[in-house]
A tleap script that builds the chain and sets N, CA, C and O, in Angstrom:
source leaprc.protein.ff14SB
mol = sequence {
  NMET MET ASN SER SER PRO LYS CYS LYS TYR
  ASN LEU PHE VAL PHE GLU TRP GLU SER SER
  PHE LEU ALA PHE ASN ILE SER VAL LEU MET
  LYS LEU LEU ASP PHE ILE LYS PHE LYS ARG
  TRP PHE MET ALA MET ASN THR HIE LEU ASN
  LEU ASN LYS THR LEU LEU ASN LYS SER ASN
  PHE CCYS
}
set mol.1.N position { 12.829 12.258 -2.546 }
set mol.1.CA position { 11.435 12.617 -2.832 }
set mol.1.C position { 10.892 11.756 -3.967 }
set mol.1.O position { 11.232 11.956 -5.132 }
set mol.2.N position { 10.048 10.800 -3.610 }
set mol.2.CA position { 9.516 9.892 -4.638 }
set mol.2.C position { 8.087 10.276 -4.994 }
set mol.2.O position { 7.229 10.406 -4.120 }
set mol.3.N position { 7.845 10.454 -6.278 }
set mol.3.CA position { 6.479 10.707 -6.721 }
set mol.3.C position { 5.941 9.425 -7.348 }
set mol.3.O position { 6.624 8.791 -8.152 }
set mol.4.N position { 4.731 9.048 -6.985 }
set mol.4.CA position { 4.153 7.819 -7.544 }
set mol.4.C position { 3.649 8.118 -8.955 }
set mol.4.O position { 2.681 8.850 -9.159 }
set mol.5.N position { 4.333 7.534 -9.894 }
set mol.5.CA position { 3.955 7.772 -11.289 }
set mol.5.C position { 2.698 6.982 -11.621 }
set mol.5.O position { 2.397 5.987 -10.961 }
set mol.6.N position { 1.957 7.420 -12.646 }
set mol.6.CA position { 0.754 6.665 -13.047 }
set mol.6.C position { 1.072 5.224 -13.433 }
set mol.6.O position { 0.265 4.322 -13.208 }
set mol.7.N position { 2.261 5.011 -14.018 }
set mol.7.CA position { 2.645 3.660 -14.433 }
set mol.7.C position { 2.750 2.750 -13.208 }
set mol.7.O position { 2.305 1.603 -13.237 }
set mol.8.N position { 3.337 3.268 -12.142 }
set mol.8.CA position { 3.485 2.480 -10.918 }
set mol.8.C position { 2.110 2.134 -10.354 }
set mol.8.O position { 1.863 0.991 -9.969 }
set mol.9.N position { 1.228 3.111 -10.305 }
set mol.9.CA position { -0.135 2.853 -9.810 }
set mol.9.C position { -0.838 1.823 -10.694 }
set mol.9.O position { -1.539 0.937 -10.206 }
set mol.10.N position { -0.636 1.961 -11.999 }
set mol.10.CA position { -1.269 1.035 -12.943 }
set mol.10.C position { -0.769 -0.388 -12.705 }
set mol.10.O position { -1.559 -1.333 -12.692 }
set mol.11.N position { 0.556 -0.542 -12.514 }
set mol.11.CA position { 1.123 -1.872 -12.274 }
set mol.11.C position { 0.556 -2.489 -10.999 }
set mol.11.O position { 0.255 -3.682 -10.958 }
set mol.12.N position { 0.413 -1.673 -9.966 }
set mol.12.CA position { -0.145 -2.159 -8.707 }
set mol.12.C position { -1.589 -2.608 -8.922 }
set mol.12.O position { -2.010 -3.649 -8.419 }
set mol.13.N position { -2.335 -1.812 -9.671 }
set mol.13.CA position { -3.727 -2.154 -9.958 }
set mol.13.C position { -3.807 -3.471 -10.719 }
set mol.13.O position { -4.628 -4.330 -10.398 }
set mol.14.N position { -2.952 -3.629 -11.730 }
set mol.14.CA position { -2.943 -4.862 -12.526 }
set mol.14.C position { -2.568 -6.046 -11.656 }
set mol.14.O position { -3.154 -7.121 -11.783 }
set mol.15.N position { -1.596 -5.860 -10.773 }
set mol.15.CA position { -1.180 -6.945 -9.891 }
set mol.15.C position { -2.325 -7.352 -8.979 }
set mol.15.O position { -2.591 -8.541 -8.797 }
set mol.16.N position { -3.008 -6.355 -8.403 }
set mol.16.CA position { -4.142 -6.669 -7.518 }
set mol.16.C position { -5.237 -7.386 -8.290 }
set mol.16.O position { -5.829 -8.342 -7.790 }
set mol.17.N position { -5.508 -6.930 -9.502 }
set mol.17.CA position { -6.561 -7.530 -10.318 }
set mol.17.C position { -6.194 -8.962 -10.681 }
set mol.17.O position { -7.030 -9.864 -10.626 }
set mol.18.N position { -4.915 -9.159 -11.056 }
set mol.18.CA position { -4.484 -10.506 -11.438 }
set mol.18.C position { -4.544 -11.464 -10.263 }
set mol.18.O position { -4.946 -12.617 -10.419 }
set mol.19.N position { -4.144 -10.992 -9.080 }
set mol.19.CA position { -4.172 -11.891 -7.921 }
set mol.19.C position { -5.605 -12.243 -7.546 }
set mol.19.O position { -5.883 -13.382 -7.171 }
set mol.20.N position { -6.518 -11.276 -7.644 }
set mol.20.CA position { -7.913 -11.592 -7.331 }
set mol.20.C position { -8.493 -12.519 -8.397 }
set mol.20.O position { -9.290 -13.406 -8.092 }
set mol.21.N position { -8.090 -12.309 -9.641 }
set mol.21.CA position { -8.552 -13.174 -10.730 }
set mol.21.C position { -8.048 -14.595 -10.524 }
set mol.21.O position { -8.773 -15.561 -10.760 }
set mol.22.N position { -6.796 -14.715 -10.080 }
set mol.22.CA position { -6.211 -16.034 -9.813 }
set mol.22.C position { -6.972 -16.734 -8.687 }
set mol.22.O position { -7.267 -17.926 -8.773 }
set mol.23.N position { -7.287 -15.977 -7.630 }
set mol.23.CA position { -8.042 -16.555 -6.517 }
set mol.23.C position { -9.414 -17.017 -7.008 }
set mol.23.O position { -9.902 -18.078 -6.620 }
set mol.24.N position { -10.021 -16.205 -7.862 }
set mol.24.CA position { -11.328 -16.560 -8.420 }
set mol.24.C position { -11.224 -17.837 -9.244 }
set mol.24.O position { -12.069 -18.724 -9.131 }
set mol.25.N position { -10.181 -17.930 -10.076 }
set mol.25.CA position { -9.978 -19.123 -10.896 }
set mol.25.C position { -9.777 -20.355 -10.030 }
set mol.25.O position { -10.300 -21.426 -10.340 }
set mol.26.N position { -9.023 -20.211 -8.947 }
set mol.26.CA position { -8.767 -21.351 -8.058 }
set mol.26.C position { -10.076 -21.821 -7.429 }
set mol.26.O position { -10.331 -23.021 -7.333 }
set mol.27.N position { -10.911 -20.858 -6.996 }
set mol.27.CA position { -12.188 -21.257 -6.377 }
set mol.27.C position { -13.080 -21.939 -7.404 }
set mol.27.O position { -13.776 -22.901 -7.079 }
set mol.28.N position { -13.067 -21.450 -8.642 }
set mol.28.CA position { -13.866 -22.086 -9.696 }
set mol.28.C position { -13.358 -23.495 -9.955 }
set mol.28.O position { -14.150 -24.424 -10.116 }
set mol.29.N position { -12.038 -23.658 -9.995 }
set mol.29.CA position { -11.459 -24.985 -10.219 }
set mol.29.C position { -11.831 -25.940 -9.091 }
set mol.29.O position { -12.127 -27.108 -9.341 }
set mol.30.N position { -11.819 -25.453 -7.849 }
set mol.30.CA position { -12.188 -26.300 -6.718 }
set mol.30.C position { -13.652 -26.722 -6.820 }
set mol.30.O position { -13.993 -27.873 -6.547 }
set mol.31.N position { -14.516 -25.780 -7.216 }
set mol.31.CA position { -15.928 -26.124 -7.387 }
set mol.31.C position { -16.102 -27.152 -8.485 }
set mol.31.O position { -16.910 -28.073 -8.368 }
set mol.32.N position { -15.330 -26.986 -9.563 }
set mol.32.CA position { -15.406 -27.920 -10.679 }
set mol.32.C position { -14.946 -29.310 -10.234 }
set mol.32.O position { -15.561 -30.317 -10.586 }
set mol.33.N position { -13.867 -29.355 -9.464 }
set mol.33.CA position { -13.375 -30.639 -8.955 }
set mol.33.C position { -14.409 -31.288 -8.051 }
set mol.33.O position { -14.643 -32.494 -8.137 }
set mol.34.N position { -15.029 -30.495 -7.183 }
set mol.34.CA position { -16.081 -31.027 -6.310 }
set mol.34.C position { -17.227 -31.586 -7.139 }
set mol.34.O position { -17.773 -32.646 -6.833 }
set mol.35.N position { -17.586 -30.855 -8.199 }
set mol.35.CA position { -18.679 -31.303 -9.064 }
set mol.35.C position { -18.311 -32.616 -9.746 }
set mol.35.O position { -19.141 -33.519 -9.851 }
set mol.36.N position { -17.053 -32.723 -10.214 }
set mol.36.CA position { -16.614 -33.957 -10.882 }
set mol.36.C position { -16.632 -35.112 -9.887 }
set mol.36.O position { -17.074 -36.214 -10.210 }
set mol.37.N position { -16.146 -34.848 -8.674 }
set mol.37.CA position { -16.167 -35.892 -7.634 }
set mol.37.C position { -17.590 -36.328 -7.350 }
set mol.37.O position { -17.879 -37.520 -7.250 }
set mol.38.N position { -18.486 -35.339 -7.220 }
set mol.38.CA position { -19.885 -35.652 -6.925 }
set mol.38.C position { -20.495 -36.435 -8.074 }
set mol.38.O position { -21.239 -37.390 -7.855 }
set mol.39.N position { -20.177 -36.028 -9.310 }
set mol.39.CA position { -20.737 -36.709 -10.471 }
set mol.39.C position { -20.235 -38.156 -10.516 }
set mol.39.O position { -20.997 -39.080 -10.800 }
set mol.40.N position { -18.941 -38.334 -10.230 }
set mol.40.CA position { -18.362 -39.678 -10.224 }
set mol.40.C position { -19.026 -40.529 -9.152 }
set mol.40.O position { -19.358 -41.692 -9.380 }
set mol.41.N position { -19.220 -39.921 -7.960 }
set mol.41.CA position { -19.869 -40.644 -6.860 }
set mol.41.C position { -21.305 -40.982 -7.239 }
set mol.41.O position { -21.792 -42.079 -6.968 }
set mol.42.N position { -21.981 -40.008 -7.878 }
set mol.42.CA position { -23.369 -40.217 -8.287 }
set mol.42.C position { -23.461 -41.337 -9.313 }
set mol.42.O position { -24.361 -42.175 -9.248 }
set mol.43.N position { -22.516 -41.351 -10.273 }
set mol.43.CA position { -22.511 -42.411 -11.289 }
set mol.43.C position { -22.255 -43.759 -10.630 }
set mol.43.O position { -22.879 -44.759 -10.985 }
set mol.44.N position { -21.343 -43.784 -9.676 }
set mol.44.CA position { -21.041 -45.034 -8.981 }
set mol.44.C position { -22.275 -45.524 -8.218 }
set mol.44.O position { -22.606 -46.709 -8.245 }
set mol.45.N position { -22.944 -44.598 -7.541 }
set mol.45.CA position { -24.159 -44.973 -6.815 }
set mol.45.C position { -25.235 -45.455 -7.781 }
set mol.45.O position { -25.971 -46.397 -7.488 }
set mol.46.N position { -25.317 -44.804 -8.923 }
set mol.46.CA position { -26.315 -45.174 -9.925 }
set mol.46.C position { -26.071 -46.594 -10.418 }
set mol.46.O position { -27.007 -47.388 -10.504 }
set mol.47.N position { -24.821 -46.921 -10.742 }
set mol.47.CA position { -24.520 -48.274 -11.216 }
set mol.47.C position { -24.765 -49.276 -10.090 }
set mol.47.O position { -25.236 -50.386 -10.334 }
set mol.48.N position { -24.445 -48.880 -8.855 }
set mol.48.CA position { -24.674 -49.745 -7.708 }
set mol.48.C position { -26.172 -50.046 -7.571 }
set mol.48.O position { -26.571 -51.193 -7.367 }
set mol.49.N position { -26.985 -49.005 -7.686 }
set mol.49.CA position { -28.438 -49.190 -7.578 }
set mol.49.C position { -28.966 -50.033 -8.733 }
set mol.49.O position { -29.837 -50.881 -8.545 }
set mol.50.N position { -28.433 -49.794 -9.929 }
set mol.50.CA position { -28.872 -50.577 -11.084 }
set mol.50.C position { -28.499 -52.040 -10.916 }
set mol.50.O position { -29.271 -52.927 -11.282 }
set mol.51.N position { -27.316 -52.295 -10.363 }
set mol.51.CA position { -26.910 -53.673 -10.101 }
set mol.51.C position { -27.865 -54.320 -9.103 }
set mol.51.O position { -28.276 -55.467 -9.272 }
set mol.52.N position { -28.209 -53.569 -8.064 }
set mol.52.CA position { -29.148 -54.095 -7.069 }
set mol.52.C position { -30.491 -54.406 -7.699 }
set mol.52.O position { -31.109 -55.422 -7.383 }
set mol.53.N position { -30.948 -53.527 -8.597 }
set mol.53.CA position { -32.227 -53.762 -9.264 }
set mol.53.C position { -32.179 -55.024 -10.100 }
set mol.53.O position { -33.114 -55.823 -10.070 }
set mol.54.N position { -31.092 -55.216 -10.852 }
set mol.54.CA position { -30.994 -56.410 -11.699 }
set mol.54.C position { -30.908 -57.662 -10.835 }
set mol.54.O position { -31.480 -58.697 -11.177 }
set mol.55.N position { -30.195 -57.568 -9.717 }
set mol.55.CA position { -30.120 -58.718 -8.816 }
set mol.55.C position { -31.495 -59.046 -8.248 }
set mol.55.O position { -31.879 -60.211 -8.141 }
set mol.56.N position { -32.236 -57.986 -7.881 }
set mol.56.CA position { -33.592 -58.211 -7.352 }
set mol.56.C position { -34.490 -58.827 -8.424 }
set mol.56.O position { -35.278 -59.730 -8.143 }
set mol.57.N position { -34.363 -58.333 -9.643 }
set mol.57.CA position { -35.183 -58.878 -10.729 }
set mol.57.C position { -34.845 -60.342 -10.988 }
set mol.57.O position { -35.731 -61.163 -11.230 }
set mol.58.N position { -33.550 -60.658 -10.934 }
set mol.58.CA position { -33.140 -62.056 -11.151 }
set mol.58.C position { -33.655 -62.950 -10.025 }
set mol.58.O position { -34.070 -64.086 -10.255 }
set mol.59.N position { -33.620 -62.414 -8.799 }
set mol.59.CA position { -34.087 -63.231 -7.675 }
set mol.59.C position { -35.599 -63.433 -7.747 }
set mol.59.O position { -36.118 -64.434 -7.253 }
set mol.60.N position { -36.303 -62.484 -8.362 }
set mol.60.CA position { -37.756 -62.650 -8.513 }
set mol.60.C position { -38.088 -63.786 -9.471 }
set mol.60.O position { -39.122 -64.440 -9.336 }
set mol.61.N position { -37.202 -64.018 -10.440 }
set mol.61.CA position { -37.478 -65.064 -11.424 }
set mol.61.C position { -37.273 -66.458 -10.854 }
set mol.61.O position { -37.801 -67.432 -11.392 }
set mol.62.N position { -36.516 -66.563 -9.776 }
set mol.62.CA position { -36.206 -67.888 -9.228 }
set mol.62.C position { -37.454 -68.596 -8.723 }
set mol.62.O position { -37.369 -69.722 -8.231 }
savepdb mol mol.pdb
quit
């Protein structure tokens, strides 16, 4: 005859909370990584566009 003690219920609750918190942290980290990738891509595109602008400006002077 096993009675579920409050401590056991509490541990289960903490475990469930921690696992959901971990999942939440992982999703936040993935979003952050996506944002960093996007920012890096955006910076690369920006420098690419700036290079094109300078090339166009130089060709205008010819």
